[in-house]
VEXDREN-2710 file (C-alpha; in Angstrom, 1 decimal):
% VEXDREN-2710
k/r/px/py/pz
1/MET/-68.5/-9.2/66.0
2/ALA/-66.9/-10.3/62.7
3/GLU/-67.8/-13.7/61.4
4/LEU/-65.2/-16.5/61.4
5/LEU/-64.4/-17.5/57.9
6/LEU/-61.6/-20.1/58.5
7/SER/-60.1/-21.7/61.5
8/CYS/-56.9/-23.7/62.1
9/GLN/-56.2/-25.8/65.1
10/ASP/-52.8/-27.2/66.0
11/LEU/-51.8/-27.1/62.3
12/GLY/-48.6/-28.8/61.3
13/LYS/-46.8/-29.8/58.1
14/SER/-43.8/-32.0/57.7
15/PHE/-41.8/-33.2/54.7
16/GLY/-40.2/-36.5/55.7
17/SER/-39.1/-36.3/59.4
18/THR/-38.5/-32.6/59.3
19/PRO/-41.4/-30.4/60.5
20/LEU/-41.9/-27.2/58.4
21/PHE/-44.2/-25.8/61.1
22/GLU/-46.3/-27.3/63.9
23/GLY/-48.9/-26.3/66.5
24/LEU/-50.3/-23.3/64.6
25/SER/-53.8/-22.1/65.8
26/PHE/-55.5/-19.0/64.5
27/GLY/-58.6/-17.9/62.7
28/VAL/-59.4/-15.6/59.7
29/PHE/-62.4/-13.4/60.2
30/GLU/-64.6/-11.3/57.9
31/GLY/-62.8/-8.0/57.2
32/ASP/-59.3/-9.3/58.0
33/HIS/-56.6/-7.8/55.9
34/ILE/-53.7/-10.0/56.8
35/GLY/-50.0/-9.7/55.9
36/LEU/-48.1/-13.0/56.2
37/VAL/-44.3/-12.8/56.6
38/GLY/-41.5/-15.0/57.8
39/PRO/-38.0/-16.2/56.8
40/ASN/-37.5/-18.1/53.6
41/GLY/-38.3/-21.8/54.2
42/SER/-40.6/-21.1/57.2
43/GLY/-43.6/-22.5/55.2
44/LYS/-45.6/-19.5/54.2
45/THR/-46.6/-20.7/50.7
46/THR/-47.4/-24.2/52.1
47/LEU/-49.6/-22.6/54.8
48/LEU/-51.4/-20.5/52.2
49/LYS/-52.1/-23.6/50.1
50/ILE/-53.4/-25.4/53.2
51/LEU/-55.7/-22.4/53.9
52/ALA/-56.9/-22.6/50.3
53/GLY/-57.6/-26.3/50.6
54/LEU/-55.0/-27.1/47.9
55/GLU/-52.8/-29.1/50.3
56/GLU/-53.5/-31.2/53.4
57/PRO/-51.8/-30.5/56.7
58/SER/-49.8/-33.3/58.3
59/THR/-51.4/-32.7/61.7
60/GLY/-54.2/-30.6/63.1
61/THR/-57.4/-29.4/61.4
62/ARG/-58.4/-26.7/59.0
63/ALA/-62.1/-25.8/58.9
64/ALA/-63.8/-23.3/56.5
65/ARG/-67.3/-21.8/56.7
66/LYS/-69.8/-23.6/54.6
67/ARG/-69.7/-22.6/50.9
68/LEU/-66.9/-20.1/51.5
69/ARG/-65.7/-18.6/48.2
70/PHE/-61.9/-18.7/47.9
71/GLY/-59.5/-17.0/45.6
72/PHE/-55.9/-18.0/45.2
73/VAL/-53.2/-16.1/43.4
74/ALA/-50.0/-18.1/42.9
75/GLN/-46.5/-16.6/42.7
76/ASP/-46.0/-17.4/39.0
77/PRO/-49.4/-17.6/37.3
78/LYS/-49.7/-19.6/34.1
79/PHE/-52.0/-19.0/31.2
80/ASP/-52.5/-20.5/27.7
81/PRO/-50.4/-18.1/25.6
82/GLU/-52.9/-18.2/22.8
83/HIS/-55.9/-17.1/24.9
84/THR/-56.8/-13.5/25.1
85/VAL/-57.3/-11.4/28.2
86/GLU/-61.1/-11.4/27.6
87/GLN/-61.2/-15.1/27.1
88/VAL/-59.3/-15.7/30.4
89/LEU/-61.7/-13.5/32.3
90/LYS/-64.8/-15.0/30.7
91/ALA/-63.5/-18.5/31.5
92/ALA/-63.3/-17.5/35.2
93/LEU/-67.1/-17.0/35.1
94/ASN/-67.9/-20.4/33.5
95/ASP/-69.6/-21.7/36.7
96/SER/-71.3/-18.4/37.7
97/HIS/-74.7/-19.2/36.0
98/LEU/-74.8/-15.6/34.7
99/ASP/-76.3/-14.8/31.3
100/PRO/-74.0/-13.7/28.5
101/HIS/-74.8/-10.0/28.9
102/GLU/-74.0/-10.1/32.6
103/VAL/-70.7/-11.9/31.9
104/ASP/-69.7/-9.3/29.3
105/THR/-70.6/-6.5/31.7
106/LYS/-68.5/-8.0/34.6
107/VAL/-65.6/-8.6/32.2
108/ALA/-65.6/-5.1/30.9
109/ILE/-65.7/-3.7/34.5
110/MET/-62.9/-5.9/35.6
111/MET/-60.8/-5.0/32.6
112/GLY/-61.2/-1.3/33.4
113/THR/-60.5/-1.9/37.1
114/SER/-57.3/-3.8/36.4
115/GLY/-56.1/-1.5/33.6
116/PHE/-56.4/-3.7/30.5
117/ASP/-57.2/-1.6/27.4
118/ASP/-57.1/-4.4/24.7
119/PRO/-59.5/-7.3/25.3
120/ASP/-57.9/-9.2/22.4
121/ALA/-54.3/-9.0/23.7
122/LYS/-52.9/-12.6/24.0
123/THR/-51.5/-13.6/27.3
124/GLY/-48.4/-14.9/25.7
125/ILE/-47.2/-11.4/24.9
126/LEU/-48.0/-10.0/28.4
127/SER/-45.1/-9.0/30.7
128/GLY/-44.7/-10.7/34.1
129/GLY/-46.3/-7.7/35.8
130/TRP/-49.4/-7.8/33.5
131/LYS/-49.7/-11.5/33.9
132/LYS/-49.8/-10.9/37.7
133/ARG/-52.5/-8.3/37.2
134/LEU/-54.5/-10.7/35.1
135/ALA/-54.2/-13.5/37.7
136/ILE/-55.5/-11.1/40.4
137/ALA/-58.3/-9.9/38.1
138/VAL/-59.3/-13.6/37.5
139/GLU/-59.8/-14.2/41.2
140/LEU/-61.5/-10.9/41.9
141/ILE/-64.1/-11.3/39.1
142/ARG/-65.3/-14.4/41.0
143/GLU/-66.0/-12.2/44.0
144/PRO/-64.2/-14.2/46.6
145/GLU/-65.0/-13.9/50.3
146/LEU/-61.4/-14.8/51.2
147/LEU/-58.6/-14.0/48.8
148/LEU/-55.1/-15.6/49.3
149/LEU/-52.2/-14.0/47.5
150/ASP/-48.6/-15.4/47.3
151/GLU/-46.1/-12.5/46.7
152/PRO/-48.6/-10.4/44.7
153/THR/-46.1/-7.6/44.1
154/ASN/-43.5/-9.8/42.5
155/HIS/-43.1/-8.7/38.8
156/LEU/-45.4/-5.7/39.3
157/ASP/-43.9/-2.3/38.5
158/LEU/-44.4/0.5/41.0
159/GLU/-47.6/1.7/39.2
160/GLY/-48.9/-1.8/39.5
161/ILE/-48.1/-2.0/43.2
162/LEU/-49.9/1.3/43.8
163/TRP/-52.9/0.0/41.8
164/LEU/-53.0/-3.1/44.0
165/GLU/-52.6/-1.0/47.2
166/ASP/-55.7/1.0/46.2
167/LEU/-57.6/-2.1/45.1
168/LEU/-57.1/-4.6/48.0
169/PRO/-58.6/-2.7/50.9
170/ARG/-61.9/-2.3/49.1
171/GLU/-62.4/-5.4/46.9
172/PRO/-62.3/-8.8/48.8
173/GLU/-64.1/-9.1/52.1
174/ALA/-60.9/-10.6/53.6
175/PHE/-57.5/-11.4/52.3
176/VAL/-54.2/-13.0/53.4
177/ALA/-51.1/-11.8/51.4
178/ILE/-47.6/-13.1/51.6
179/SER/-45.2/-10.2/50.9
180/HIS/-41.8/-8.9/51.7
181/ASP/-42.6/-5.4/50.4
182/ARG/-42.6/-3.3/53.6
183/TYR/-44.3/-0.2/52.2
184/PHE/-47.0/-2.4/50.7
185/LEU/-47.6/-4.2/54.0
186/GLU/-47.7/-0.9/55.8
187/SER/-50.4/0.4/53.4
188/ILE/-52.8/-2.6/53.1
189/THR/-52.8/-4.6/56.4
190/SER/-54.9/-4.4/59.5
191/ARG/-53.3/-7.6/60.9
192/MET/-49.9/-9.2/60.6
193/ILE/-48.8/-12.8/61.1
194/GLU/-45.2/-13.9/61.2
195/LEU/-44.4/-17.6/60.7
196/ASN/-41.2/-18.2/62.7
197/LYS/-40.0/-20.9/65.0
198/ALA/-38.4/-18.2/67.2
199/PHE/-41.8/-17.6/68.7
200/ALA/-43.1/-19.9/71.5
201/LEU/-46.3/-20.6/69.5
202/GLY/-44.5/-20.9/66.1
203/MET/-46.0/-17.6/65.0
204/CYS/-46.6/-14.0/66.0
205/ASP/-50.1/-12.6/65.4
206/VAL/-50.6/-8.8/65.8
207/ALA/-53.6/-6.6/65.2
208/GLY/-52.4/-3.6/63.2
209/ASN/-50.3/-2.7/60.2
210/TYR/-46.6/-3.4/59.7
211/SER/-45.3/-0.7/62.0
212/ARG/-47.5/-1.9/64.8
213/TYR/-46.3/-5.5/64.2
214/LEU/-42.6/-4.4/64.4
215/GLU/-43.3/-2.8/67.7
216/LYS/-45.2/-5.7/69.2
217/LYS/-42.7/-8.2/67.8
218/ASP/-39.9/-6.3/69.6
219/GLU/-41.9/-6.4/72.8
220/LEU/-42.6/-10.1/72.5
221/LEU/-39.0/-11.1/71.7
222/ALA/-37.8/-8.9/74.6
223/GLY/-40.2/-10.6/76.9
224/GLN/-39.1/-14.0/75.7
225/ALA/-35.5/-13.0/76.2
226/ALA/-36.2/-11.8/79.7
227/TYR/-38.0/-15.0/80.6
228/GLN/-35.2/-17.0/79.0
229/ASP/-32.6/-15.2/81.1
230/SER/-34.8/-15.7/84.2
231/LEU/-35.2/-19.4/83.4
232/ARG/-31.5/-19.8/82.8
233/ASN/-30.8/-18.4/86.3
234/ARG/-33.4/-20.7/87.9
235/VAL/-31.8/-23.7/86.0
236/ARG/-28.4/-22.6/87.3
237/GLY/-29.7/-22.6/90.8
238/GLU/-31.3/-26.0/90.4
239/LEU/-28.1/-27.4/89.0
240/VAL/-26.2/-26.1/92.1
241/TRP/-28.8/-27.9/94.3
242/LEU/-28.5/-31.1/92.3
243/SER/-24.7/-31.0/92.4
244/ARG/-24.9/-31.3/96.2
245/LYS/-26.2/-34.8/95.5
246/ALA/-29.7/-34.2/96.9
247/LYS/-31.3/-37.6/97.5
248/ALA/-34.8/-38.1/96.3
249/ARG/-35.9/-39.7/99.6
250/THR/-39.1/-37.6/99.7
251/ARG/-41.8/-36.8/97.2
252/LYS/-40.9/-33.1/97.5
253/ALA/-37.3/-33.7/96.6
254/GLN/-38.3/-35.9/93.7
255/ALA/-40.7/-33.3/92.4
256/ARG/-38.0/-30.7/92.5
257/ILE/-35.7/-33.0/90.5
258/ASP/-38.4/-33.5/88.0
259/GLU/-39.1/-29.8/87.8
260/ALA/-35.4/-29.1/87.3
261/GLY/-35.4/-31.5/84.3
262/ARG/-38.4/-29.9/82.8
263/MET/-36.9/-26.4/83.1
264/GLN/-33.7/-27.7/81.4
265/SER/-35.7/-29.1/78.5
266/GLU/-37.7/-25.8/78.2
267/LEU/-34.5/-23.8/78.3
268/ALA/-32.9/-26.0/75.6
269/ASP/-35.9/-25.5/73.4
270/LEU/-35.9/-21.7/73.9
271/ASP/-32.2/-21.6/73.1
272/ARG/-32.7/-23.6/69.9
273/ARG/-35.6/-21.4/68.8
274/SER/-33.9/-18.1/69.5
275/GLN/-30.9/-18.9/67.3
276/LYS/-30.9/-16.6/64.3
277/SER/-29.6/-17.4/60.8
278/THR/-28.8/-14.5/58.5
279/VAL/-27.2/-14.2/55.1
280/GLY/-23.7/-12.7/55.0
281/ILE/-23.6/-10.3/52.1
282/ASP/-20.4/-8.3/51.4
283/PHE/-19.9/-7.2/47.8
284/ALA/-16.2/-7.1/46.9
285/ALA/-14.9/-3.8/45.5
286/THR/-11.8/-2.9/43.6
287/GLU/-9.4/-0.3/44.9
288/ARG/-10.1/2.0/41.9
289/ARG/-10.0/5.8/42.7
290/THR/-11.2/7.1/39.3
291/LYS/-14.0/9.7/39.7
292/GLN/-15.7/8.9/36.5
293/LEU/-16.5/5.2/36.1
294/ILE/-19.2/5.4/33.4
295/VAL/-20.0/8.5/31.3
296/ALA/-23.1/8.6/29.1
297/LYS/-23.3/11.5/26.6
298/HIS/-26.5/12.4/24.7
299/ILE/-27.5/8.7/24.5
300/SER/-30.8/7.9/22.8
301/LYS/-32.6/4.6/22.2
302/SER/-35.8/3.6/20.5
303/TYR/-37.7/0.4/19.7
304/GLY/-39.4/1.0/16.4
305/GLU/-41.3/4.3/16.8
306/ARG/-41.2/4.3/20.6
307/PRO/-38.4/6.2/22.2
308/ILE/-36.9/4.7/25.4
309/VAL/-34.2/7.2/26.2
310/THR/-33.7/10.6/24.7
311/LYS/-30.4/12.5/24.9
312/LEU/-29.5/11.3/28.4
313/GLU/-26.4/12.6/30.0
314/LEU/-25.2/10.7/33.1
315/THR/-22.0/10.2/35.0
316/LEU/-21.5/7.3/37.5
317/SER/-18.9/8.0/40.2
318/PRO/-17.8/6.0/43.2
319/GLY/-20.4/6.3/46.0
320/MET/-23.2/7.2/43.6
321/ARG/-26.3/4.9/44.0
322/LEU/-28.8/5.6/41.3
323/GLY/-32.4/4.1/41.5
324/LEU/-34.4/3.7/38.4
325/LEU/-38.2/4.0/38.4
326/GLY/-40.7/3.3/35.7
327/GLY/-43.5/1.0/34.5
328/ASN/-42.9/-2.4/33.0
329/GLY/-41.5/-1.9/29.5
330/SER/-40.4/1.7/30.2
331/GLY/-36.8/0.9/29.4
332/LYS/-35.1/0.5/32.8
333/THR/-33.4/-2.8/31.8
334/THR/-32.4/-1.4/28.4
335/LEU/-30.8/1.6/30.0
336/MET/-28.9/-0.7/32.4
337/ARG/-27.6/-2.8/29.5
338/MET/-26.5/0.3/27.7
339/LEU/-24.6/1.4/30.7
340/ALA/-23.0/-2.1/30.9
341/GLY/-22.0/-1.9/27.3
342/THR/-24.0/-5.0/26.3
343/GLU/-26.4/-3.0/24.2
344/LYS/-25.5/0.0/22.0
345/PRO/-27.5/3.3/22.0
346/ASP/-28.9/4.5/18.7
347/SER/-27.0/7.7/19.2
348/GLY/-24.6/9.2/21.7
349/THR/-21.7/7.4/23.5
350/VAL/-21.2/5.4/26.7
351/THR/-17.6/5.5/27.9
352/HIS/-16.1/3.2/30.6
353/ALA/-13.0/3.9/32.7
354/GLU/-10.1/1.8/31.6
355/GLY/-10.3/-1.8/33.0
356/LEU/-13.7/-1.1/34.5
357/LYS/-15.2/-4.1/36.3
358/ILE/-19.0/-4.3/36.1
359/VAL/-21.1/-7.0/37.9
360/MET/-24.7/-7.3/36.9
361/PHE/-27.7/-9.1/38.6
362/ASP/-30.4/-9.7/36.0
363/GLN/-34.0/-10.3/37.1
364/HIS/-34.3/-13.5/35.0
365/ARG/-31.3/-15.0/36.8
366/SER/-29.7/-16.1/33.5
367/ARG/-26.5/-16.8/35.4
368/LEU/-28.1/-19.9/36.8
369/ASP/-28.0/-23.3/34.9
370/PRO/-31.0/-25.2/36.4
371/SER/-29.2/-28.6/35.7
372/HIS/-26.1/-27.6/37.7
373/SER/-25.8/-28.5/41.4
374/LEU/-25.6/-25.9/44.1
375/ARG/-21.9/-26.7/44.5
376/GLN/-21.2/-26.1/40.8
377/THR/-23.2/-23.0/40.7
378/LEU/-21.5/-21.4/43.7
379/GLY/-18.3/-21.6/41.6
380/ALA/-16.4/-24.0/43.8
381/THR/-13.0/-25.0/42.4
382/GLY/-12.6/-28.4/44.1
383/ASP/-13.8/-27.9/47.7
384/SER/-13.3/-24.1/48.0
385/VAL/-14.2/-20.7/46.5
386/ILE/-11.9/-17.6/46.4
387/PHE/-13.4/-14.5/48.1
388/GLN/-11.3/-11.4/48.5
389/ASP/-8.1/-13.4/47.8
390/ARG/-9.0/-15.9/50.5
391/SER/-9.8/-19.5/50.0
392/ILE/-13.1/-20.5/51.8
393/HIS/-14.4/-24.1/52.0
394/VAL/-17.5/-24.4/49.9
395/VAL/-19.5/-25.7/52.9
396/GLY/-18.7/-22.5/54.9
397/TRP/-19.5/-20.4/51.8
398/ALA/-22.9/-22.2/51.4
399/LYS/-23.6/-21.7/55.2
400/ARG/-23.0/-18.0/54.8
401/PHE/-26.1/-17.9/52.5
402/MET/-28.1/-20.2/54.8
403/PHE/-27.7/-23.4/52.8
404/ARG/-27.2/-26.7/54.5
405/PRO/-24.2/-28.9/53.6
406/GLU/-26.6/-31.7/52.4
407/GLN/-28.0/-29.2/49.8
408/LEU/-24.7/-28.8/47.9
409/ASP/-25.6/-31.6/45.4
410/THR/-29.2/-30.4/44.9
411/PRO/-29.9/-29.1/41.4
412/VAL/-30.6/-25.4/41.2
413/SER/-34.0/-26.2/39.6
414/ARG/-35.1/-27.6/42.9
415/LEU/-34.3/-24.6/44.9
416/SER/-37.0/-22.1/45.9
417/GLY/-37.1/-18.6/44.3
418/GLY/-35.5/-17.0/47.4
419/GLU/-32.8/-19.6/47.5
420/GLN/-32.0/-19.0/43.8
421/ALA/-31.8/-15.3/44.5
422/ARG/-29.3/-16.0/47.3
423/VAL/-27.2/-18.2/45.0
424/VAL/-27.0/-15.3/42.4
425/ILE/-25.9/-12.9/45.1
426/ALA/-23.3/-15.5/46.3
427/LYS/-21.9/-15.6/42.8
428/LEU/-21.8/-11.9/42.4
429/MET/-19.8/-11.5/45.7
430/LEU/-17.0/-13.5/44.2
431/GLU/-16.4/-10.9/41.5
432/PRO/-14.7/-7.6/42.5
433/ALA/-16.6/-4.7/41.0
434/ASP/-16.4/-1.0/40.4
435/VAL/-20.0/-0.8/39.3
436/LEU/-23.0/-3.0/40.5
437/LEU/-26.0/-3.1/38.2
438/LEU/-28.9/-4.8/40.0
439/ASP/-32.1/-5.5/38.1
440/GLU/-34.9/-6.6/40.6
441/PRO/-32.5/-8.3/43.1
442/THR/-35.2/-8.4/45.8
443/ASN/-37.7/-10.8/44.2
444/ASP/-38.4/-13.7/46.6
445/LEU/-36.0/-12.5/49.3
446/ASP/-37.3/-12.5/52.8
447/ILE/-37.2/-9.4/55.0
448/PRO/-34.2/-10.4/57.1
449/THR/-32.2/-11.0/53.9
450/LEU/-33.4/-7.7/52.4
451/GLU/-32.1/-5.9/55.5
452/VAL/-28.7/-7.5/55.1
453/LEU/-28.7/-6.6/51.4
454/GLU/-29.5/-3.0/52.2
455/GLU/-26.6/-2.7/54.6
456/SER/-24.2/-4.3/52.1
457/LEU/-25.3/-1.9/49.3
458/LEU/-24.9/1.1/51.6
459/GLU/-21.3/0.0/52.4
460/PHE/-20.3/-0.7/48.8
461/PRO/-17.8/2.0/47.8
462/GLY/-18.3/1.8/44.0
463/ALA/-21.2/3.0/41.9
464/LEU/-24.6/1.3/42.0
465/VAL/-27.6/1.3/39.6
466/LEU/-30.6/-0.3/41.2
467/VAL/-34.0/-1.3/39.6
468/THR/-36.4/-2.6/42.2
469/HIS/-40.1/-2.4/43.1
470/ASP/-39.2/-2.3/46.8
471/ARG/-39.7/1.3/47.7
472/TYR/-38.3/0.9/51.2
473/LEU/-35.0/-0.4/49.7
474/LEU/-35.0/2.3/47.0
475/ASP/-35.5/5.1/49.5
476/ARG/-32.9/3.8/51.9
477/VAL/-30.1/3.0/49.4
478/SER/-30.5/5.5/46.6
479/THR/-28.7/8.8/46.5
480/GLN/-30.6/9.8/43.4
481/ILE/-33.7/8.5/41.6
482/LEU/-34.4/8.7/37.9
483/ALA/-37.9/8.0/36.6
484/LEU/-38.5/6.8/33.0
485/ASP/-41.9/7.5/31.5
486/GLY/-41.6/4.9/28.6
487/ARG/-41.7/7.7/26.0
488/GLY/-38.1/8.8/26.2
489/GLY/-38.6/11.2/29.1
490/LEU/-36.5/10.9/32.2
491/THR/-37.2/12.9/35.4
492/PRO/-35.1/13.1/38.5
493/PHE/-36.7/12.7/42.0
494/ALA/-35.3/13.0/45.5
495/ASP/-37.2/9.9/46.8
496/CYS/-40.3/7.8/46.3
497/ALA/-42.4/10.3/48.3
498/GLN/-41.8/12.9/45.6
499/TRP/-42.4/10.5/42.8
500/GLU/-45.7/9.3/44.3
501/GLU/-46.8/12.9/44.9
502/ALA/-46.1/13.5/41.2
503/GLN/-48.5/10.6/40.4
504/GLY/-51.2/12.4/42.4
505/ARG/-51.2/9.9/45.2
506/ASP/-50.8/10.3/49.0
507/TYR/-47.5/8.9/50.2
508/VAL/-47.4/6.2/52.8
509/PRO/-44.6/6.9/55.3
510/PRO/-42.0/4.2/55.8
511/PRO/-42.7/1.5/58.5
512/THR/-40.7/1.8/61.6
513/ALA/-40.3/-0.3/64.7
514/THR/-42.1/2.3/66.8
515/ALA/-45.8/3.2/66.6
516/PRO/-46.7/6.9/66.4
517/ALA/-48.1/7.0/69.9
518/VAL/-44.8/5.7/71.2
519/VAL/-42.8/8.2/69.1
520/ALA/-44.7/11.0/70.9
521/ALA/-43.7/9.5/74.2
522/ALA/-40.0/9.2/73.4
523/ARG/-37.5/10.7/75.9
524/PRO/-36.2/14.1/74.7
525/SER/-32.6/12.9/75.0
526/GLN/-33.4/10.2/72.5
527/THR/-34.6/12.6/69.8
528/PRO/-31.8/13.5/67.3
529/ALA/-31.0/17.2/67.0
530/GLY/-32.5/18.7/63.9
531/ALA/-34.8/15.7/63.3
532/PRO/-37.4/16.5/60.6
533/LYS/-40.9/17.2/62.0
534/ALA/-43.9/15.3/60.6
535/SER/-45.9/17.5/58.2
536/ALA/-48.5/15.2/56.7
537/ALA/-51.1/15.6/59.4
538/PRO/-53.3/18.8/59.5
539/THR/-52.4/21.3/62.1
540/VAL/-54.5/21.1/65.3
541/LYS/-54.4/23.8/67.9
542/ALA/-53.1/22.3/71.2
543/LYS/-55.3/22.4/74.3
544/LYS/-54.0/24.1/77.4
545/LEU/-53.3/21.7/80.2
546/SER/-54.7/22.2/83.7
547/TYR/-52.3/23.5/86.4
548/LYS/-52.2/20.0/88.0
549/ASP/-51.5/18.2/84.6
550/GLN/-48.8/20.8/83.7
551/ARG/-47.0/20.2/87.0
552/GLU/-47.2/16.4/86.4
553/TRP/-45.7/17.0/82.9
554/ASP/-42.9/19.1/84.2
555/GLN/-41.9/16.3/86.7
556/MET/-42.4/13.4/84.3
557/GLU/-38.8/13.2/82.9
558/ALA/-37.3/12.9/86.4
559/LYS/-39.9/10.3/87.4
560/ILE/-39.1/8.2/84.3
561/LEU/-35.4/8.4/85.0
562/GLU/-35.9/7.3/88.6
563/ALA/-38.2/4.4/87.5
564/GLU/-35.7/3.3/84.8
565/GLN/-32.9/3.2/87.4
566/ALA/-35.2/1.1/89.7
567/LEU/-35.8/-1.2/86.7
568/GLU/-32.1/-1.6/86.0
569/ALA/-31.6/-2.5/89.7
570/ALA/-34.4/-5.1/89.6
571/GLN/-32.8/-6.6/86.4
572/ALA/-29.4/-6.8/88.2
573/LYS/-31.0/-8.7/91.1
574/VAL/-32.6/-11.3/88.9
575/ALA/-29.2/-11.9/87.2
576/ASP/-27.4/-12.1/90.6
577/PRO/-26.2/-15.8/91.1
578/ALA/-26.7/-15.5/94.8
579/ILE/-30.4/-14.6/94.2
580/ALA/-30.7/-17.3/91.5
581/SER/-29.6/-20.0/94.0
582/ASP/-32.4/-19.0/96.4
583/TYR/-35.7/-20.2/95.0
584/GLN/-37.9/-17.8/97.1
585/ALA/-35.6/-14.9/96.6
586/LEU/-35.7/-15.4/92.8
587/ILE/-39.5/-15.4/92.9
588/ASP/-39.5/-12.1/94.8
589/ALA/-36.9/-10.6/92.4
590/ASN/-38.9/-11.6/89.4
591/ALA/-42.0/-10.0/90.9
592/ALA/-40.1/-6.8/91.6
593/LEU/-38.8/-6.8/88.1
594/THR/-42.4/-7.1/86.7
595/ASN/-43.6/-4.3/88.9
596/ALA/-40.7/-2.1/87.9
597/GLN/-41.3/-2.7/84.2
598/ALA/-45.0/-1.9/84.7
599/LYS/-44.2/1.3/86.4
600/VAL/-41.9/2.4/83.5
601/ASP/-44.5/1.5/80.9
602/GLY/-47.2/3.3/82.8
603/LEU/-45.1/6.5/83.1
604/TYR/-44.4/6.5/79.4
605/ALA/-48.1/5.9/78.6
606/ARG/-49.0/8.9/80.8
607/TRP/-46.4/11.0/79.2
608/ALA/-48.0/10.3/75.8
609/GLU/-51.4/11.2/77.2
610/LEU/-50.2/14.5/78.5
611/GLU/-48.3/15.3/75.3
612/ALA/-51.4/14.5/73.2
613/ALA/-53.5/16.7/75.5
614/GLY/-51.3/19.7/74.6
615/ALA/-48.2/19.8/76.8
616/VAL/-45.5/22.1/75.5
617/LYS/-42.0/21.7/76.9
618/ALA/-40.2/25.0/77.1
END
């Protein structure tokens, strides 16, 4: 059995009178590869700091194994700009009691592992991605037993993310990584924890990767919703009983009144926790019908002796969504600025349609003035903003992006990274556009917000150029992908799978809400016609089923249909007000519902077993 490294019991953290989270209990074990997710503001970074011992909880206890070696990688690592990469790595070993030769050897190995070629490169000239690599290398060289990483893929380019995906599963004995990168989580995790007040325990803890977590989360929330509906019916029945003015003249009657009050309180708590807040993103578009919005002809650009773009020809039309790939410094942002007209190519031309409206999101969020309040930054004129020719009160506009009214006078500098990203998106939405140029818009956004952003970009009728390290977003949104090699070369790809194969690396399939075993058991009527078949796995000759098993397989679909009809009938009974008002009948109905659900689940599981054993449907 794996050894317990760290345990938390009834952990809580509050700022003032508002609890960030409370009642969290879990352990981190040797070999755990944990992905930590949750909505912005749920307390992920605070929890990570508590795990690292950098911050104290308000309630509960955190206990670590004696002499446990920690590593902690912050979101935005800071280094002395005058120190070299080698100096930073050597400083990390100051307390290691190694002789100088051993230190030099470890530093040389770590530089090779993390991709640094020049030991004398000063940290002040490193890009954000290479600073993040250095921060990870600093912690790994100390050989931590538990590594804690806060958004480790932020600022990394795709090559950097692939490097980290290969490195993490084999370097630290255990790690906890906060990330919103769904492909990354799919690749590295063996356990997922979501911090969210929607769950009864304040968190959802699932053994498995991101796909498995999505499946179990759906099951858990569906179970909570079913219990919530059942409880609502029971409360309704008790209220009917109470409305008849039952007198508490006996202990039994008083106990029933007390139980009714307890159920009402529990239901109110469930209702409060199940409320969802999502960002409302809807980019405004013009009514332009021009087919050619931006036309680049033979454009080239170099910095000194290094070519960035060479003789590129590109036409952006409405509905085109171009994804740009490439390492840090390969020229993605430069190309975007040339398309926007804010930077001139060395040769060639970039032509815009007459009166073209371009809206640009830059990764450095230069549109934000840190000294301005949220109200000023949202662009309010008086108490309102103008969106799609409609006047909207600034409080309503702020709520659309999950900001509370009391935050309107908060300076932008005090907002979190995710909140600042939402502010920039809110500003962009007020500007009608023919072309959206988005440079790393996903940094710091939580997964629910990313999903809303994806839907909005898919619905945008104009042209879109997207630079992002989020491969899931890139695959889902882009109609074309263009990869820059940093030496002037540009190569088109159909998707990230094709690009990763070109890098000589196995592709990780996108996470879905259904685990592979459940996919195999899906009803034939639910499978889209012409759906692509999986081809990554080697071909295995199917075994022939026995006569008995083949007969069972042939009858399985009819049995499942019958069981699902019984399940629907059981659900209808539980929801029947007449049943809800009869305490014993409601107990019986709930028991029948549980049995019906178990039968359906059992039949699906058996279907999967038979299919895995080699059943072939004619």
